N, C-alpha and C positions, 0 to 999 in steps of 0.2 A: 127379322132379327138384325139384318144389316142396317136397316133404316134406324132401328132403335140405337145401335152402337154409334151411328153417324150423329144422331141428335144428342146423345150423351157426350160424345167427344166435342161437339160444337159448343155445348153448354159449359163444359169444363174449360175449354179454351177461352170463352168469353169471360168467365169468372177470373181466370188467371190474369188476362190482359187488363181487366178493370179493377183488380184487387188492390187495396191500399198498400199491400206488401210489395207490389211490383213497382219499385221506386224509380224515379227519374228526376232530372233537374228541371225546374221551372225556367221559363224564359226570363232573362234578367230585365228589370225595369229601370235600371240606371246604366250609364255608360261604363263606369268603373266601380268596383267594390273591393278596395284594398283590405286584405285580412289584417286584423289587429290582434295580437296575442296578449289580450288584457281582459280578464273576466270582469273588471270593474268599469269598462268603457261603455259608453252609451251605444244602444243598438240602432242601426239604421235599417228600417224595415224595407223589404223589397216590394214596395207598394204603399198601402195605407193601413193603419191600424183599424180594426173593425169596430163598429159601434155595437153596443148590446142590441140584439135583434128585437128585444121588447120595446126599445126606444125608437125604432125605425118607423117612418111615416111614408105615405104615398108621395109626398114632396121630394123624398130622397131619390125617387125614380122618375122625376118629372123635370122637363126643361121647356121653356117657351121662348120664342123670338127668332127661330131659324128662318122665318119668312122674310126677314130683312137682313141686309148685308152687315158685316161686322166691321172691325177696326182696320183702317188702311195701313198697309206696311209701307212706310216711306221709301220712295225710290224704286219700288218694284212694280207698281201698277196693278196691285191686287189687294183685296181686303179679305180678312179671314174671320170666321166666327166658329169657335170650337165647342163641342159638347163632349166633355170628358169627366173623369172622376172628380175633378176640382169643382165643377159646377153641377154635376149630377152624381152625388155620392154613391147612389145605388149601383153605379157601374163598377165599383171596386171589385177586383178579381174576375170580372166577366170578360176581360180582354177585348173591349170595344171602345173605339173613339170615332166620332163623327165630326166632320168639318164642312162648313159651307165656305166656298171661295168665289169671289167675283173678280174676274180678270178683264182689265181694260183692253180695248182693241189694239191689235198689233203688238201686244206685250207677251212676255214669256214667263212661265213659272220655271225658274232656272234649273239647270242640271243638278239633281239632288238624289238622295236615297234615304230610305228608312231602315235602319239596321235591325229593328225588332218587329217589323210588321209588313204584311202584304197590304197593298192599297187597291181598292176598287173604286172607280169614279163613275158617276152618272152625270151627264150634262143635261141641264134644265133649259138653258137659253143660250143662243149663239151657235157658233161653229168653231171647232178647235182641232188642232193637230196634236196628237199625243203619241209618245213612243218610249220604249225602253230598250236598253242594250244588254245582250246576253254574251258573255265571253265565249269565244270559239274554242272548244276543247281541243281541236286539232292544231290551233295556232293562237297562243295566248297574246300575240301582238295585235290580234284583230278581234272584232266583236260583230254580232249580228243585230241589226236593227229590226224591231217589231213595231210597226206604227200604223195608225188609222186616223182618218178624218172623222170627227165625231159631230153629230147633230143632236138636237133635243130628243131625249129618250134613249140615246145610245149609252152602252156600258162598256168599260174597258178596265183591265186589271194590270197592275204593276207588281210582279213577284217580289217577295221580300229581299231586301238588300241590293237590288239592281238599280243602276243609274237610270233616271227617267226625266221626262220634261213634258210641258204642256204649253202650247202656243195658241193664242187667240188669233186666228187668221181672218176673222170677220171684221166688220166695221161698227159693231156695237158690243157692249159689255157682254161677256159670257159668264154664266153662273153654273157652278158645279156643286155636287155633294161628294165628299171623299169619305170612304169607310175604311177603317183600319182594324185588323184583328189583334190589337194590343191596346192597353190603356195608357201606354207610353211608347208610341212608335219610334221616337227619335227622328231627328231631322238634320241631315248633313248636306249643306249646300257645297258642292264640290269646289268651284273656283274660290269661294270665300274661305273655305277651310284651308286651302293651300296657300293663297296669297295674302290672307289677313290673319294668319295664326299669331298667337302670342305665347312665348316669344317667336319672332319671325324665323322662317326657314332661311338658311344662308342663300344669298344670291347665287353663289357658285353652284350649289346643289340644284337650285331651281333652273338655272341656265343649262346645266348638263341634263337634268331630267326632262326638260321640254325642248332641248336643242335650240335655245334662243340665246341672244347676247344679254348682257346685264342691263343695257338701256331698255330693251324690250321688257325685261322682268320688272324694271322700275315703273314702266308705264302700266303694267298689269297690276302692280301693287296699288298704284293710285286709283285705278278703276274699282278695285275690290276691297279697299281698306275702309 
């Protein structure tokens, strides 16, 4: 009898947790969504409008060409090729994005974060140093570094929203696959977001925030503008 009640309770709990009535907010797929109190206004869909399933084809779920490097990002020393909902429509609502990256020797994927996704990386070629920062709950002025040296076949994960980096410490190009659990992970490069904002943040604020003088702030603006 006890076993029967246990199985019944487990089944009811599973139904409640997965029931459509058990409402929750979906993760946002844009950085901002300002409410507009106008019933006649156009609707901005949080994602993509769905095609009639009867019109879907196998090509909607297919992509080719990840075996070659993508477009070079000028000035950064790496190239990217992305597989997302824009070139594989069947990914819509599935919460998946895949990126191939090729990083030149002694170059770094700059300090950045993805506000809407966890990132898992697999290294295919080369040797890299990867790490992410976790705020110290006991002292918010400090953080803890989690880092590893990666070789072909190694996998590493960057938790959602945490600052991370990737450095090619070898002497040949390194190739990676990045997996994101969002169809729009977001990409915030920390130094560029701060020193190349539009409109710019006041020099006085930046100088106080980074404990630098205005001359040093001006030099940083030149580097990241």
